[in-house]
N, C-alpha and C positions, 0 to 999 in steps of 0.2 A: 542383319542390321536394317533391313528394309522397313521393319515395323517398329522402329525405336520410339516413335511418337506415342505409342500405346503405353510405354513405360514412364514417360515424363510425368504425367499427373500423379500416378501412384507414388513415384519417388519423391515428388514435391510434398505430397501429403505426409509421407513417412518422415521426411526431414522436418516438416513443420511440427509434427507431434513430438518428435525427439527434442526439438528446440523448446517447446512449451514445458515438457517434463524437466529439462535441465534448468530452465528459468524458475520453475516452481521450487525445485530443490535448493537453488541458490537463495531465493527469497526466504524460504523457511530457515535457512542457516543464518541469514542476516537478521531476521526477526529474533531468533534465539540469542544472537550476540547482543542486540539492543536490549532485550529483556534482562540479560545477565548484568547489564549496566544500569538497571533500574529505570529504563526508559518510561516516559509518560506515554500512554496510549490515548490518542485523541481520535474520536469518531466524529466525522464531519457531516454525517447524515442529518436530516431534519429531526427535530425533537420527537415527532410522531414515529418515524422509522426507528429511532433509537429505543423508544419505549416498547416497541413490538418485540425486538430481540437485540441483544448486544453482549459484548464481552464485559463481564462484571468488573474487570480492572480498568476499563476505558472511561474517559470523560467525554461527554457530548458537548462539542462546540460546533454548531452548524457552520457550514462553509461561509455563509454570508456574515458571520460574526468573527471569523478566525483572525482577521487582521487586527482587530481591537483586543480580543481576549487573549491572544498569544503574548501580549506584553506583560501578562501576569506571571510568566515563567522565566526561569534563569536561562540565559543564552547558552550556558554550558550543559544544560540538561538534554540528554538524548530524547528524541521524540519519534514515535511511530504514529503515522497518520493512516486512518482506514475509513472506508465508507461501504457502499453496497458492492461496487464492482472494481473500484480502483481509479476511476476517472476523477471524481471529486477530490479524492485523497491526493492524487497527483497534482491537481491545481493548488490544493491547500499546502502541500509540501513546498512548492515553489514560492508561495506567498510567505511561508514561515522562513525559508532560507533567505529571502530578500530582507527579512527583519533582522538578520544577523546570526541566526541559529546555524551552527555548523553540522550538527549530527541529527539529520532528519531523514527518515525512511518512509517511503510510500509503501505501506504494508498491503495495499490492495483491499480486498474484501475484509470486512471485520471478522469473517470466519477464519481467515488466515492467521489472525493474531490471537486466537483463543489460547 
């Protein structure tokens, strides 16, 4: 046990990788559940990003317009929010929830929601 420090970093890396895999599996399951409930998919990337590549089922509402445009949807409608990496969709999900929507999922990258 003299050299236990040599095992700490590899162990932490292994645990982190397992944690990421488990989170990805859980997210995919949640996305499937939302899709089965006919969730609206909102991509909050810029118009230019969205035109480059996007999920054909998604609607583009850029993050800077989400607070106004989300009022066009029913509060009971499940919503999946996506973007390029998951950061902007996380911000948008919080904004949408503050508007009274109960069933909102940060889907992360638009590629997760295909």
